[in-house]
N, C-alpha and C positions, 0 to 999 in steps of 0.2 A: 628345750626351748619352749617358752610359753606361747599360747595361741595369740596373745596380744603382740608379742614380738614378731611372730610370723605375719600377722595382719599389717603391722607397721612397715615391715619389709616389703610386702606385696604392694602396699599403697605407694611407697617410695619408688619402687620399680615402675609401677604404672604411671606415676607422675613424670618420671624421667623419660619414659617412652613417649608420653604425650608431648612433652616439651621438645623432644627430638623431632617428632613428627611436625610440630608447628614450625620449628626452625627450618626443616627441609622445605616445607610449603612456602615459607617466606623467601627462601633462596630461589625456588622455582619461579615464584611470582616476580622477583627482581630480575631474573634472567629474561623472562618473557617481556617484562616492561622495557628492558634494555634493547631487546630485539625489535620490539614495536617502535621505539623511538628512533632506532637506527634506520629501519625501513621507512618511517615517516620522513626523516630528514633526507635520506637518499632519494626518495620519490619526489620530494619538493625540489631538491637541487636539480634533478634530472628534468622535471617539468619547467623549471625556471630557465635552464640552459636552452631548452628547445623552444621556449616561447619567443614570439616575435620581439617582445620588449621585456626587460628585466622587471621582476615583481617589485623590488625595492625602488627601482627608478620610477615606476608608474604609481607607486602607493600614494604620493602626494596629490595625484590627480584623480583620486577615487571619487571625490565629490563634484567633479566638474560636470559630469553628465546630469546628476540630479539638480544641480544649481541651474544649468542651462534649461532643463525641462520646466522647472518651477518658474523661472523668469519668463519663459515663453508662454506658459499656461496662465500665469497671473495677469498677463496683458489681455487675455481673451476669456475672462470669466463669464462674460455676458453670453458667450456662445455655448457654455456648458449644458444648459437645458436642451438645446437642439441636438447636441452630440449624444446626450443620454438617450433621447428618443431614437436617434439614428442607429446606435449600436445595440439597443435593446433586443431587436430580432436576432442578432448574432449571438448575444448572450443566451437567449432562449434556445438557440440551436446547439450551443455548447452543452447546456443543461440536458437537452433532449438526447444528445449523443451519449453523455454519461449515464443517463437514466436507462436508455435502451441497452447499452453495453452491460450495465450492472444487472438488469433483469435477465438478459440472455445468459450472461456468465454465471449468475447465481443458480439458474435452473440446471444448467449442465453440471455445475459444481456439486449440487445435491446428489445427482446420480453417481458421479465419479467418486464422491466421498463415501457413499454407501458401498460401492463396489471395492473400495480400498480399505475398508475397516474390518479388522479381524473379528470374527464372530457374527458379522452381518453380511459379508460379501456373498454374492450369488455364486461366484467362481473363486474359491479361496486360493487356488494355485496362481491366479492372475493378479493377486493383490500387489506384488512387486511391480508388475507392468503398469497398473493404474497409478501407483505411487510415483514411479519414475516419469510417467506422462505428466503428472501434476508438477513435478520438479522442472521438467522441460518448459512447460507453458509459463511457469512462474519466473524462470530464469531469462526468458526472452524479453527485452525491453519493448514497450509499446511502440516506441518511435521506429525501431528496426522493422517490426511487423508492418507498421503503417507505410514505411517507405517501399517495402516490397509490394504491398497491395496497391499503392498509388501507381507504381510502375505497371501493374497489371490492369487495374481498373480505372486509373485516372484519378485526379484530385476530387475532393468532396467529402462529405461527412460519413459516407458508408465505410470507406477504408479505416477511418478513425474509430468508428463504432466496433468494427470487427476486431481491430488490433487490441482495443481496450478489453473487449469481451474475452479474447484469448487469454490475456494476462489475468483477468478476473477469475476465470475458471481455475487456473492454477493456484492463485492466492486464496480464494474462498474455499476451494476444494481441500486445501491443507487445514484450514481452520475448522471447516465442517467435520472433517474426519476426526479431529481431536475432540470435538463435541460429541460425535457419535460413540466414541470409545467410552464415554462416561454415562451413556444411556443404560437404563435397566432393560435387560433382555428377557426378563421373565414373561412379559407380555408377548414377545416374539415367539418364545417357546410354546406358550399357550395357543397362539394362533396356528403355529406349525402343527400342533397335535390334532387340530380339527381340520387339517387339510388346506390351509390358506396358502396361496401362492406367495412367491418371494415379494412381488410388488405389494400385495395385500398386507404382508407382515410389516414391510417398511412403512407403508402409508398409514396403517392403523396402530402399529406398535411402537414405531420409532419417531416418526415425524411429529406427532403431538407432543412428545417430550422435548424435542430439540428446536421446535419452530421459533420460540422466543430468541434463542441464541443465534439461530440462522438469520433472523431479521435484524438483530443487533449488529452482527458482522456485515450484513449486506448494506445497512445504512452507513456504517463506517467506510465501507469500500466505495459507496456512492460519493462521499466527500473526496476521496482520493481520486476517483475517476473524473470529477469535475476539473481538478487541476491538471490531470493528464490530458483531458480533452482540449483544454486551453493551450497546453504546450504543443500538442500535435498540430494545432492550427499554424504553427510556424513552418511546417513542412507541406502546407497546402491542403490540410484536411478540413478546412472550413471553420466556422465558428468565430468566437471572439478573438482567438489566438491569431487567426489569419488577418483580422483587422488591425490587431496590435502590431503585427509584423509590418504591414503596409505603412502604418503611421510612423513607426520608428525608422523604417527604411528611407522615408522622405527627409527625416532629420528636422532641423530647425525650421519652424513655420507650421509644423503639424504636431508639435509636442503637446498641444492642448488636447488633441484627440487621444494621444497615448495616455495622458493624465486621466482623462475621463474613463478610458478602458481599465486602467489600473484601479480606479475607484469602484467601478462596477464589479470587477473581479473580487476585490477585497470585501465589498458589502455582501456579495453573493456567497462567498465562502464562509464568512462570519454567520450569515443567516442560516445557511444549510447546516453549519456546525452546531449552532444552538438548537435548531429544531431537531436534528437527528440525535444529538446528545440527550435531549429531553425524552424523545421517543425510545431510545435505547435504555435509559434508566427506568422508564415505565415498563418496558417489556421484560427486562431482567428482574425488576422488582416483583412483577406479577407472577413470574415463573417460580419464585422462591416461596 
């Protein structure tokens, strides 16, 4: 048998194995898709049965609330400037809650991420402990933490700030840890050889490499925390969310206030998104 025949036979066999592998993968994907669709349909039917009103029955009324709000707000457009000035302090409070929570959460996230990174951790045996701690912090919704803290401390911006900071530590800690794993540890080894402490090795060897990515992720998290801070206002944590809850609770007659709050939130989120996106691009671009 010639070498060319052997080569053609091997190529054919390899092609058949590849096609069989592709076919198996397609079958597995189809099975997973079928299971996902079944779970989705089953969950929807269960939620619809337990709901106070049927989804399909209420679907035609989906635009009733926006229409009522717009009709009420359009009659009081002249009052919008006064409402803007009235709710501006609450909006600033929401931004302050998000900013403080992001700053505190980012500081703790830096330390826990370094302690959870292989090759950099001060106590390598405790890496799983720090990683699971971040998982726990990340898995707890801010609203659950805020409700517990409100029960202990009472309503106000402090419980909201602490709740968002807890979640931020887990979320940013995970991202920071992935950034740390891509850092060059040669400088750390050099500092260790001259007797530098663990803190000095991290501060001088790792932080200068990863700080642009840290700031980029922190700015992205700040955007998310603004929205979280507004949502927490619904459970009595202050800020613009608390004002929105009050305006919507009164119903018709105060929908103009709710409309102004929606506009303020939208403009704030858009502005913060644009500014932080520009800053992130600059930071990441300069680090390359």
